[in-house]
C-alpha positions in Angstrom: 0.0 0.1 -0.1 3.2 2.5 0.9 5.8 2.9 -1.3 9.0 4.7 -1.1 11.7 6.0 -3.8 14.9 8.5 -3.1 15.3 11.8 -4.9 16.2 11.6 -8.2 19.6 13.7 -7.5 20.2 11.5 -4.6 24.0 10.0 -4.5 24.8 6.6 -3.0 28.3 6.9 -2.4 30.6 9.3 -1.6 31.1 13.1 -0.3 28.7 14.0 2.3 26.5 10.6 2.1 29.6 8.3 2.3 28.1 7.2 5.7 24.8 6.3 4.5 26.3 4.3 1.4 28.5 2.5 4.1 25.5 1.7 6.6 23.6 0.5 3.2 26.8 -1.9 2.6 26.3 -3.5 6.3 22.8 -3.9 5.3 23.4 -5.7 2.2 26.0 -8.2 4.0 23.6 -8.9 7.1 21.4 -9.8 4.4 23.8 -11.9 3.0 24.6 -13.7 6.1 21.0 -14.2 7.1 21.1 -16.2 3.6 24.0 -18.5 3.9 23.5 -18.9 8.1 22.0 -22.0 8.0 24.5 -23.0 5.5 27.3 -22.1 7.3 26.5 -24.5 10.6 28.9 -22.0 13.0 28.7 -23.4 16.7 26.3 -22.1 19.6 28.5 -20.0 21.2 29.4 -17.8 17.8 25.7 -17.5 17.4 25.3 -16.0 21.2 28.1 -13.7 20.0 26.8 -12.6 17.3 23.5 -12.1 18.7 25.1 -9.5 21.2 27.3 -7.7 18.4 23.8 -7.2 16.4 22.2 -6.0 19.3 25.0 -3.7 20.0 24.8 -2.6 16.5 21.1 -1.6 16.8 22.0 0.4 19.7 24.6 2.0 18.2 22.3 2.6 15.1 19.8 4.2 17.2 22.2 6.9 18.6 23.3 7.6 15.3 19.8 7.9 14.1 19.4 10.4 17.4 22.6 12.9 15.9 21.4 12.7 12.1 17.5 13.8 13.5 18.8 16.4 15.1 21.2 17.9 12.4 18.0 17.5 10.5 16.0 19.5 12.8 18.6 22.4 12.7 19.3 22.3 9.2 15.5 22.6 8.4 14.6 25.0 10.9 17.4 27.7 9.5 16.1 26.7 5.9 12.6 27.7 7.1 13.4 30.7 8.8 15.4 32.1 5.6 12.6 31.0 3.4 10.5 33.7 5.9 8.5 31.4 7.7 7.2 32.6 10.8 9.3 32.2 14.0 6.2 30.2 15.3 6.1 28.0 12.9 9.7 26.7 12.1 10.1 23.1 12.2 6.9 22.3 11.2 6.9 18.8 9.4 10.3 17.9 10.0 8.8 15.5 12.4 6.7 14.2 10.0 9.5 13.6 7.7 11.7 11.8 10.2 8.3 9.8 10.9 8.3 9.0 6.9 12.2 8.1 6.7 11.4 5.6 10.1 8.6 4.2 8.5 6.6 5.2 11.8 3.9 7.7 12.3 3.8 11.4 13.0 3.1 11.2 16.5 5.8 8.6 17.4 8.2 10.2 14.7 7.9 13.5 16.9 8.5 11.6 20.0 11.4 10.1 18.4 12.6 13.5 17.3 11.9 15.2 21.2 13.5 12.0 22.5 17.1 12.7 20.1 17.1 16.1 21.1 16.9 15.8 25.2 19.6 12.7 24.4 22.1 14.9 22.3 22.3 17.8 24.6 20.9 17.1 28.0 22.3 13.8 28.7 25.4 12.9 27.1 26.3 9.8 28.9 23.2 8.4 28.4 24.2 8.9 24.7 27.2 7.6 25.1 26.4 4.3 26.7 23.3 4.0 23.7 26.5 4.6 21.3 28.8 1.7 22.8 25.8 -0.3 23.0 25.9 -0.9 26.6 21.9 0.2 26.9 19.1 -0.1 24.2 17.3 2.5 22.7 13.9 1.8 24.8 16.0 1.7 28.1 18.1 5.3 27.4 14.2 6.5 26.5 13.5 5.6 30.0 16.3 7.4 31.2 15.2 10.5 29.7 11.2 9.8 30.6 11.9 9.6 34.1 13.5 12.8 33.9 11.2 14.7 32.1 10.3 17.3 35.0 13.9 17.7 36.4 15.8 21.4 35.6 18.4 20.9 32.9 21.0 21.1 35.7 19.2 18.1 38.0 18.6 16.2 34.5 22.5 16.1 33.7 23.4 15.4 37.4 20.9 12.5 37.3 22.5 11.4 33.9 25.9 11.5 35.2 24.9 9.4 38.1 23.7 6.6 36.5 24.7 6.5 33.3 28.2 7.4 34.2 29.7 4.4 34.6 28.4 2.1 31.5 28.9 -1.1 32.6 27.1 -0.6 35.7 24.2 0.7 33.9 24.3 -2.5 31.2 23.8 -4.5 34.1 20.4 -2.6 35.1 16.9 -3.9 33.7 14.0 -1.8 33.1 12.8 -2.0 36.9 15.6 -1.3 38.1 16.8 2.0 35.7 13.3 3.6 36.4 13.5 2.9 40.1 17.4 4.4 40.5 16.4 7.4 38.0 13.2 8.3 40.2 15.0 8.1 43.8 18.0 10.2 42.3 14.9 13.1 40.7 13.5 12.7 43.9 16.7 13.7 46.0 18.6 16.7 43.7 14.3 17.9 43.4 12.0 17.0 46.6 9.3 18.7 44.4 9.8 16.4 41.0 7.1 14.0 42.7 4.5 16.9 42.7 5.7 17.9 39.2 5.1 14.3 37.8 1.8 13.8 39.5 0.5 17.1 37.8 2.3 16.4 34.2 0.8 13.0 34.4 -2.9 14.0 35.2 -2.7 16.9 32.5 -2.0 13.2 30.2 -5.3 11.7 31.1 -7.7 10.3 27.8 -9.8 7.8 27.2 -8.9 5.4 24.0 -10.5 2.9 21.7 -9.0 0.1 19.8 -10.1 -3.1 18.1 -10.0 -6.7 19.6 -10.5 -9.8 18.5 -14.0 -11.2 17.7 -15.8 -7.8 16.7 -15.0 -6.8 20.6 -13.1 -3.3 21.4 -11.0 -2.4 24.3 -12.4 0.8 25.8 -9.5 2.3 27.8 -9.7 5.6 30.5 -6.0 6.7 32.0 -7.7 8.4 34.7 -6.0 10.5 38.4 -5.5 7.2 41.0 -8.6 8.5 42.9 -11.2 9.0 39.9 -10.4 5.3 38.1 -10.4 3.8 42.0 -13.7 5.5 42.5 -15.2 4.5 38.9 -14.4 0.4 39.5 -15.7 0.9 42.6 -19.4 2.1 41.8 -19.7 -0.2 39.2 -18.3 -3.3 41.2 -21.1 -2.1 43.9 -23.5 -1.8 41.4 -22.7 -5.3 39.8 -23.2 -6.8 43.4 -26.7 -5.0 43.6 -27.7 -6.5 40.5 -26.4 -10.1 41.2 -27.7 -9.9 44.5 -31.2 -9.3 43.1 -31.5 -12.4 40.8 -29.8 -10.6 37.6 -28.2 -13.6 35.5 -25.6 -11.7 34.1 -22.1 -11.8 34.9 -20.2 -9.5 37.1 -17.9 -8.6 34.3 -21.1 -8.3 31.8 -23.2 -5.9 34.7 -20.2 -3.6 34.8 -19.6 -3.4 30.9 -23.2 -3.0 30.4 -23.7 0.0 33.1 -20.5 1.4 32.1 -22.1 2.2 28.3 -25.7 2.8 30.3 -23.9 5.6 32.2 -21.4 7.2 29.9 -24.5 7.6 27.0 -27.4 8.5 29.6 -29.6 5.2 27.9 -31.6 3.4 30.3 -30.3 0.3 28.1 -27.4 -0.2 26.5 -29.1 -1.5 23.2 -31.0 2.0 22.9 -27.4 3.6 21.7 -27.9 6.5 19.0 -24.9 5.9 17.2 -24.0 5.5 13.6 -22.1 2.9 12.2 -20.7 2.5 9.3 -20.8 -0.8 7.5 -19.1 -1.4 3.8 -19.8 -4.7 2.6 -20.3 -6.7 -0.8 -23.5 -7.4 -2.8 -22.5 -10.9 -2.7 -21.9 -10.6 1.0 -25.1 -8.9 1.8 -27.5 -11.0 -0.7 -25.5 -13.9 -1.6 -24.7 -15.8 1.6 -21.0 -15.2 0.6 -18.7 -15.7 3.4 -16.4 -12.3 2.2 -15.9 -10.3 5.3 -17.6 -6.6 5.4 -15.8 -3.7 6.6 -16.4 -1.2 9.7 -14.3 2.0 9.1 -12.3 2.7 12.3 -12.4 -0.9 13.5 -11.3 -3.2 10.6 -13.2 -6.4 9.0 -16.1 -8.1 10.8 -17.5 -11.6 9.8 -20.3 -11.4 7.3 -22.7 -13.3 9.6 -22.5 -10.4 12.3 -22.7 -7.7 8.8 -25.9 -9.2 7.8 -27.8 -9.7 11.0 -26.7 -5.8 12.0 -28.6 -4.5 8.6 -31.3 -6.9 8.9 -32.2 -5.6 12.9 -31.1 -8.4 14.5 -28.2 -9.1 17.5 -25.2 -10.5 16.1 -25.6 -14.1 16.3 -29.0 -14.6 16.9 -31.0 -17.3 14.7 -33.8 -15.9 13.1 -36.5 -18.6 15.1 -35.0 -17.7 18.7 -37.4 -14.7 18.9 -40.6 -16.2 18.1 -42.9 -13.7 19.2 -41.1 -10.6 17.6 -40.7 -12.6 14.7 -44.4 -13.5 14.6 -45.6 -9.6 15.2 -43.6 -8.3 12.4 -45.3 -11.2 10.4 -48.7 -10.2 11.3 -47.1 -6.4 9.8 -47.8 -5.2 13.5 -45.0 -2.7 14.4 -43.3 -3.9 18.1 -41.3 -1.7 20.6 -37.6 -3.7 19.5 -38.5 -2.8 16.1 -38.6 0.8 17.0 -35.1 0.3 19.0 -33.9 -1.4 15.8 -35.2 1.0 13.1 -31.9 1.4 10.2 -32.0 4.0 8.1 -29.6 3.1 5.2 -27.9 5.4 2.2 -26.6 3.4 -0.4 -23.1 4.5 -1.7 -22.0 2.2 -5.1 -18.8 1.4 -6.5 -17.2 0.5 -9.8 -17.9 -3.1 -9.8 -14.5 -4.9 -11.1 -11.9 -2.5 -8.4 -14.4 -2.0 -6.0 -13.7 2.0 -5.5 -16.4 4.2 -4.5 -17.9 6.2 -7.6 -16.8 9.7 -7.6 -18.7 13.3 -6.2 -17.9 16.2 -6.9 -19.4 19.7 -5.3 -18.1 23.0 -6.1 -17.6 23.9 -2.4 -14.5 25.0 -0.7 -15.1 22.8 2.0 -16.0 19.0 1.4 -19.8 18.6 2.1 -20.7 16.6 5.2 -21.5 13.5 2.5 -18.9 13.9 0.6 -16.8 13.6 3.8 -18.7 10.3 4.3 -17.7 9.3 1.7 -14.1 9.8 1.5 -13.6 8.4 5.3 -15.2 5.4 4.1 -12.9 4.9 1.4 -9.8 6.3 2.8 -10.2 4.1 6.8 -7.8 5.8 8.1 -5.1 8.7 7.3 -3.4 7.9 4.0 0.1 9.2 5.2 2.2 6.3 5.2 2.8 4.5 8.1 0.4 7.0 10.3 -3.2 5.3 10.6 -4.3 7.6 13.0 -8.4 8.0 12.4 -9.4 10.8 10.0 -9.9 14.3 11.5 -9.6 16.6 8.1 -10.3 16.2 4.5 -7.8 17.3 2.4 -7.5 19.1 -0.7 -4.2 17.0 -2.9 -4.4 19.7 -5.1 -4.6 22.8 -3.1 -8.2 24.8 -3.7 -6.1 28.1 -4.1 -4.6 26.1 -6.9 -7.6 25.2 -8.8 -8.1 22.0 -7.2 -12.0 20.4 -6.9 -13.7 20.2 -4.1 -14.3 16.1 -4.7 -13.4 12.4 -4.4 -10.6 12.4 -6.6 -8.8 15.4 -5.3 -9.5 14.5 -1.6 -8.3 12.0 1.0 -8.5 12.2 4.7 -5.8 12.7 6.9 -5.3 13.5 10.5 -4.6 16.6 12.4 -1.0 16.4 12.4 -0.3 14.8 9.1 -2.3 17.6 7.6 -0.6 20.5 9.2 3.0 18.6 8.4 2.0 18.7 4.6 0.7 22.6 4.9 4.8 23.3 5.6 7.2 25.1 2.8 8.5 22.7 -0.1 5.4 19.8 0.8 3.7 19.0 -2.6 0.9 15.9 -3.3 -0.5 14.7 -6.4 -2.7 11.8 -7.6 -1.3 9.6 -9.8 -3.2 8.3 -12.9 -3.0 4.2 -13.3 -2.0 2.6 -16.6 -4.2 2.2 -19.0 -7.0 -0.5 -18.3 -6.0 -0.8 -14.6 -8.1 -1.2 -11.6 -6.0 0.5 -9.2 -7.3 2.6 -6.7 -6.5 6.2 -6.1 -2.6 6.7 -5.2 -1.4 9.9 -3.7 2.7 11.0 -4.2 3.7 13.1 -1.5 6.8 14.7 -1.9 8.6 16.1 0.9 10.9 19.4 1.3 14.4 17.0 0.8 12.7 15.3 -2.5 11.7 12.1 -1.7 8.4 10.8 -2.2 6.3 8.3 -0.7 2.6 6.8 -2.5 -0.3 5.6 -0.4 -3.0 3.8 -1.8 -6.3 3.4 -1.4 -6.8 0.1 0.7 -9.1 -2.2 -1.1 -12.7 -2.4 -0.6 -15.0 -5.6 0.0 -15.8 -6.7 -3.5 -12.5 -6.2 -5.4 -11.1 -9.4 -6.1 -8.9 -10.7 -8.3 -10.7 -13.1 -9.5 -13.8 -10.5 -10.6 -11.3 -8.7 -12.9 -11.0 -11.9 -14.7 -14.8 -12.7 -14.7 -14.3 -15.8 -12.7 -17.7 -15.6 -10.9 -19.7 -13.9 -13.6 -19.1 -17.2 -15.6 -16.2 -15.8 -17.1 -17.8 -12.3 -18.2 -17.8 -9.0 -17.4 -20.9 -7.8 -15.0 -23.2 -6.4 -17.1 -24.8 -2.5 -16.7 -26.6 -2.1 -13.9 -26.2 -5.0 -12.2 -25.6 -4.3 -8.3 -22.5 -2.7 -8.0 -19.7 -4.8 -6.2 -19.9 -2.7 -2.7 -22.2 -1.0 -0.4 -21.7 1.4 2.1 -24.5 1.3 4.4 -24.5 4.4 7.2 -26.6 2.4 9.8 -28.2 4.3 12.8 -30.1 3.3 15.6 -33.4 4.5 15.9 
C-alpha cells in the first residue's frame, strides 16, 4: 500500500553521503549472511556472540539516528527561517519527515525527535552508553522519560550518576533503571513528585482500539482517585444486581452499566450512534463469506454484518425470538422494531476495482456527505505508516491552486499530517493508473528533501482478483445496471 523512493539527485556514494553508503553496505552484508547462516552451521557460542554484537549494533544505530535527526531538524529550521517562515511555525513538518523515513506515525516521529534532542543536548552520558551498545534505545528512553520534570542542571546530574559508568548501567533492567532514576530525581528535586503527578494528570485520556471477535478495548487513563472511584461504583452496582437475581456475569453487568451511565441511555441497546458498514452485494444478498468492513475498526464476519443490517443481534438465529418474528410477520410494529429501525444510504462502486464512485462539489469545504464518502474509502489517515483516525479532509491539489472539491482530489488525513503537509516545499499529487488498470486512487507525496512516498487507497470488500478475470460471472464482466460490487451502509439506530 505504501512506496518510498529516493530523490532523483540522491547520490548513493561519495561526498557527504559516504556514511549512508557505508550503512547500506552493512545492510547488504547482513542480508547475505542471513541467507547463508544455515549452510555455514556456526557453533552455538558463535551464534550467541553474533546476537550480542547485533544488539550492540542496533543500539549504536539508534544513537546515530538520534544525532542525524537533531542535525536534520536544525538544518530544516535554518532553511525555513531563510524562506521567511514565521518563528512560531519553524520546524513544522520536520517530525513528519523523520517519521516517514523511519516508517513510523507522525506522533511517534515527534516523540523520537524530542527524545533525540534531549539525548544529544542534555544527557551526554546516556548518549555515550547508547553509542557504545551498553543499553538499548528503550532503556535510554526510560532515562529520558523519568527525568522529564527536572531542570537542565538536575537532569545532567542524574544522567552522570546513573549513566556515568556504562558498565554498571549495562547490568540494570527496566525496573531498576526506573527506580534508580526516580530516586535520584527525588533527591535532587524534592518537588519532582508533585511535578510528575501534575504532568501525569494533564495526560489523562480515553482511547478505543479493536479487539478480537468484533469487540473493542475502551481504555481510560485517569488520576488514581477517579479511576478507583469509577471501578468501585461499577463493582457496587454489579454486586447489587447480582443480589437481586440478575443472571448476567459480574463483568457483563459492569460493562453494561458503564455504557448506560456514559451514554445516558436506560438500556445499552438504545444507543443512537452511527455505524458505517462496507460490504459487497455478494455478502449482503448472496450469503458470501467475504468479511465486511467497519471503518475505524476493521474486518468483521459476514454473518455478523448481515445480522446488523437486518436488525437482529449478531449471532441470533431467525427463530430465536418467535413472538417478535410473529408480530413482524403480521405487519405489526413492535417496540423492538422501533429500537431496531435502520436508515440506509447506499454509495455504489465500480464493480471490478471496488472503488467508490466519484462525487463532485464546487464548495471550498467538503460537504458532510462527501466527507463521509471519502472517510469510508480511505478508512484511516492516508499518510504512509500513520493509521490515525481521519480528522481533516484534505485537497490533494490545494483549492487555492485550482484543486477541485471532489473524491478524486480528496483524501482523509489526521490533524498532524494535514498540518505537516502545509509546511513549505511539501507537494502532493494523484497518479493516473495505467490504461486498463483497476488500481485504486494513489497519492504521491514529496517532502522538502525530494523523497517521495506513495499511498494507495485500501481495497474495499468486493474488489477481488478473480472478479477482474470474470471468474465469478461465468467468464463475463458484470452487466451494466448490475448491483455494484460494494455498498456503504450508514446504519443508524432509531
